[in-house]
N, CA, C and O of each residue as an XYZ file, in Angstrom:
188
protein
N     200.321    -55.442    132.458
C     200.139    -56.511    132.128
C     199.524    -57.250    133.651
O     198.527    -57.968    133.729
N     200.299    -56.899    134.618
C     199.707    -57.404    135.854
C     198.188    -56.938    136.286
O     197.472    -57.500    137.115
N     197.934    -55.967    135.644
C     196.153    -55.342    135.890
C     195.202    -56.452    134.850
O     194.045    -56.823    135.047
N     196.080    -56.801    133.759
C     195.389    -57.733    132.768
C     195.401    -58.712    133.506
O     194.275    -59.208    133.460
N     196.190    -59.399    134.314
C     196.358    -61.005    134.449
C     195.456    -60.962    136.162
O     194.893    -61.980    136.563
N     195.454    -59.943    136.815
C     194.267    -59.958    138.014
C     193.006    -59.791    137.563
O     192.016    -60.130    138.211
N     192.971    -59.228    136.359
C     191.137    -59.165    135.874
C     190.733    -60.669    135.682
O     189.554    -60.969    135.872
N     191.746    -61.747    135.275
C     191.512    -62.848    134.632
C     190.711    -64.016    135.800
O     191.293    -64.232    136.863
N     189.706    -64.543    135.578
C     189.461    -65.546    136.654
C     190.529    -66.286    137.133
O     191.609    -66.363    136.548
N     190.195    -66.973    138.449
C     191.628    -67.261    139.475
C     191.817    -68.995    138.894
O     192.738    -69.605    139.437
N     191.251    -69.524    138.173
C     191.639    -70.471    137.229
C     192.582    -70.380    136.260
O     193.573    -71.097    136.122
N     192.219    -69.438    135.576
C     193.071    -68.801    134.613
C     194.306    -68.192    134.970
O     195.266    -68.441    134.241
N     194.526    -67.187    136.284
C     195.757    -66.671    136.798
C     196.542    -67.879    137.135
O     197.742    -67.936    136.865
N     195.900    -68.863    137.725
C     196.823    -70.128    138.049
C     197.404    -70.623    137.283
O     198.537    -70.981    137.606
N     196.972    -70.869    136.017
C     197.289    -71.687    134.726
C     198.802    -70.810    134.118
O     199.887    -71.308    133.815
N     198.449    -69.622    134.096
C     199.480    -68.482    133.540
C     200.351    -68.677    134.590
O     201.304    -69.301    134.124
N     200.499    -68.497    135.604
C     201.643    -68.452    136.835
C     202.214    -69.722    136.947
O     203.388    -69.912    137.266
N     201.405    -70.586    136.691
C     202.232    -72.246    136.440
C     202.978    -72.044    135.082
O     204.202    -72.108    135.189
N     202.572    -71.851    134.037
C     203.170    -72.008    133.124
C     204.648    -70.873    132.711
O     205.514    -70.975    131.842
N     204.408    -69.846    133.772
C     205.553    -68.966    133.699
C     206.830    -69.369    134.501
O     207.981    -68.993    134.283
N     206.313    -70.347    135.628
C     207.206    -70.955    136.432
C     207.888    -72.077    135.598
O     209.111    -72.204    135.547
N     207.165    -72.736    135.065
C     207.820    -74.022    133.943
C     208.729    -73.389    133.103
O     209.801    -73.985    133.001
N     208.602    -72.232    132.395
C     209.386    -71.537    131.235
C     210.626    -71.080    132.065
O     211.781    -71.466    131.884
N     210.217    -70.243    132.951
C     211.583    -69.641    133.700
C     212.497    -71.072    134.354
O     213.688    -70.867    134.588
N     212.081    -72.118    134.564
C     212.745    -73.247    135.125
C     213.623    -73.915    133.662
O     214.729    -74.454    133.656
N     212.658    -73.645    132.442
C     213.574    -74.352    131.239
C     214.370    -73.229    131.155
O     215.529    -73.317    131.563
N     213.940    -72.132    130.675
C     215.323    -71.116    130.165
C     216.336    -70.953    131.106
O     217.217    -70.272    130.581
N     216.663    -71.290    132.381
C     217.435    -71.207    133.363
C     218.068    -72.565    133.213
O     219.239    -72.659    133.583
N     217.583    -73.431    132.818
C     218.113    -75.068    132.850
C     219.008    -74.889    131.008
O     220.059    -75.475    130.751
N     218.522    -74.290    130.341
C     219.047    -74.242    128.852
C     220.373    -73.548    128.632
O     221.140    -73.895    127.734
N     220.637    -72.510    129.512
C     221.764    -71.938    129.141
C     222.805    -72.498    130.667
O     223.430    -71.576    131.190
N     222.912    -73.407    131.091
C     223.354    -74.288    131.785
C     224.692    -74.508    131.553
O     224.638    -75.521    130.855
N     225.594    -74.296    131.645
C     226.926    -74.614    131.519
C     227.788    -76.009    132.268
O     228.223    -76.021    133.419
N     227.865    -76.942    131.432
C     228.610    -78.257    132.423
C     229.801    -78.064    132.495
O     230.470    -78.079    131.462
N     230.233    -77.891    133.410
C     232.178    -78.110    133.798
C     232.686    -79.365    133.493
O     232.121    -80.358    133.953
N     233.889    -79.496    132.625
C     234.629    -80.818    132.260
C     235.027    -81.232    133.868
O     235.935    -80.536    134.321
N     234.597    -82.045    134.598
C     235.094    -83.025    135.386
C     235.851    -84.455    135.494
O     235.478    -85.549    135.072
N     236.671    -84.210    135.980
C     237.848    -85.720    135.891
C     237.613    -86.650    137.011
O     238.110    -86.307    138.084
N     236.955    -87.758    136.978
C     236.765    -88.720    138.241
C     238.198    -89.290    138.825
O     238.703    -90.087    138.035
N     238.987    -89.067    140.041
C     239.618    -89.823    140.447
C     239.350    -90.739    141.657
O     238.865    -90.547    142.772
N     240.008    -92.141    140.808
C     239.734    -93.071    142.186
C     240.796    -93.454    142.944
O     241.649    -94.206    142.474
N     240.858    -93.040    144.046
C     242.136    -93.007    144.685
C     242.057    -94.611    145.852
O     242.669    -94.686    146.917
N     241.306    -95.541    145.371
C     241.188    -96.677    146.046
C     240.937    -96.739    147.011
O     240.600    -95.645    147.466
N     240.894    -97.835    147.955
C     239.944    -97.821    149.255
C     240.436    -97.119    150.536
O     241.646    -97.247    150.718
N     239.707    -96.340    151.549
C     240.166    -95.697    152.259
C     239.702    -93.942    152.206
O     239.748    -93.073    153.077
N     239.198    -93.909    150.587
C     239.171    -92.657    150.066
C     237.633    -92.266    150.904
O     236.707    -93.035    151.162
N     237.761    -90.816    151.200
C     236.652    -90.199    152.024
C     235.777    -89.313    150.992
O     234.795    -88.689    151.394
């Protein structure tokens, strides 16, 4: 696959690499589990 990518023109290589980055980012965010958090207001003076 790397050989086929290397044979493509530079502009197509750049587009494919950008699409791969976007896809990796979307996949990483898709499986992100949020933790249940509770906000505790300790009044003034809290740091």
